[in-house]
C-alpha positions as CSV (number, residue, x, y, z in Angstrom):
1,X,11.4,-8.8,-6.8
2,X,10.9,-6.6,-4.4
3,X,9.1,-3.5,-6.5
4,X,5.8,-1.6,-6.8
5,X,3.4,-3.0,-9.5
6,X,3.5,0.8,-11.0
7,X,7.6,0.5,-11.1
8,X,7.5,-3.1,-12.7
9,X,5.2,-2.0,-15.7
10,X,7.4,1.2,-16.0
11,X,10.8,-1.1,-16.3
12,X,9.0,-2.9,-18.3
13,X,8.5,-0.3,-20.9
14,X,12.3,0.1,-20.7
15,X,13.0,-3.5,-21.4
16,X,10.4,-4.1,-24.4
17,X,12.2,-1.6,-26.4
18,X,11.2,-2.3,-30.0
19,X,9.2,-5.8,-29.0
20,X,6.1,-6.2,-29.6
21,X,3.9,-7.0,-26.5
22,X,0.6,-7.2,-24.7
23,X,-0.6,-6.6,-21.5
24,X,-3.7,-8.2,-19.9
25,X,-3.4,-7.5,-15.9
26,X,-0.6,-9.6,-14.4
27,X,0.1,-11.5,-17.4
28,X,2.7,-10.1,-20.6
29,X,2.7,-11.8,-23.8
30,X,5.9,-10.8,-25.8
31,X,6.0,-11.3,-29.6
32,X,3.8,-13.0,-32.0
33,X,2.8,-16.1,-34.0
34,X,4.9,-19.2,-32.8
35,X,7.8,-16.8,-31.4
36,X,6.3,-15.9,-28.0
37,X,7.6,-15.2,-24.8
38,X,5.0,-15.3,-21.2
39,X,5.8,-12.8,-18.2
40,X,3.4,-13.5,-15.4
41,X,3.5,-11.7,-12.2
42,X,2.2,-12.8,-8.8
43,X,1.8,-10.6,-6.1
44,X,3.6,-12.5,-2.6
45,X,3.5,-11.3,1.0
46,X,5.0,-8.2,1.7
47,X,9.0,-7.6,3.4
48,X,8.2,-5.8,6.5
49,X,11.3,-4.5,8.3
50,X,9.7,-3.2,11.7
51,X,6.6,-1.7,12.4
52,X,6.6,1.0,9.8
53,X,8.0,-0.6,6.9
54,X,6.8,-2.6,3.8
55,X,8.1,-3.5,0.2
56,X,5.9,-4.9,-2.2
57,X,7.1,-8.0,-3.8
58,X,6.3,-9.9,-6.7
59,X,7.3,-13.4,-7.9
60,X,8.1,-12.9,-12.0
61,X,7.6,-16.3,-14.3
62,X,9.1,-16.0,-17.4
63,X,8.1,-18.8,-20.3
64,X,10.2,-18.7,-23.6
65,X,8.8,-20.9,-26.4
66,X,10.9,-21.1,-29.2
67,X,13.8,-19.3,-28.8
68,X,17.1,-20.1,-29.6
69,X,19.4,-20.0,-26.5
70,X,21.1,-16.8,-28.1
71,X,17.5,-14.6,-28.2
72,X,16.7,-16.2,-24.7
73,X,20.3,-15.0,-23.7
74,X,19.5,-11.4,-25.9
75,X,16.2,-11.1,-23.9
76,X,17.6,-11.9,-20.6
77,X,20.2,-9.5,-20.7
78,X,17.8,-6.8,-22.2
79,X,15.4,-7.3,-18.9
80,X,18.2,-7.4,-16.5
81,X,19.8,-4.5,-17.3
82,X,16.4,-2.7,-17.5
83,X,15.5,-3.6,-14.0
84,X,19.0,-3.4,-12.6
85,X,19.3,-1.3,-9.5
86,X,22.6,0.3,-8.0
87,X,23.7,-0.6,-5.0
88,X,25.9,0.1,-2.5
């Protein structure tokens, strides 16, 4: 994903509405006990357009543990909506 780290964590707050989560560096744990979702950020080389424009890029890995298909779909829907950007 092309975003700044600060923007990612700002959008994460929206995505996590009502969920318990903990941030440890670039690792985010969502939920508790046996119902955990792990999110891991990994910095990628920036996307460079010409000599003066550079965009931060991140790889996000989302790992589900014991969630049902419906719970996974609901989580991804909330996550996608929080990070959605309009375009033309």
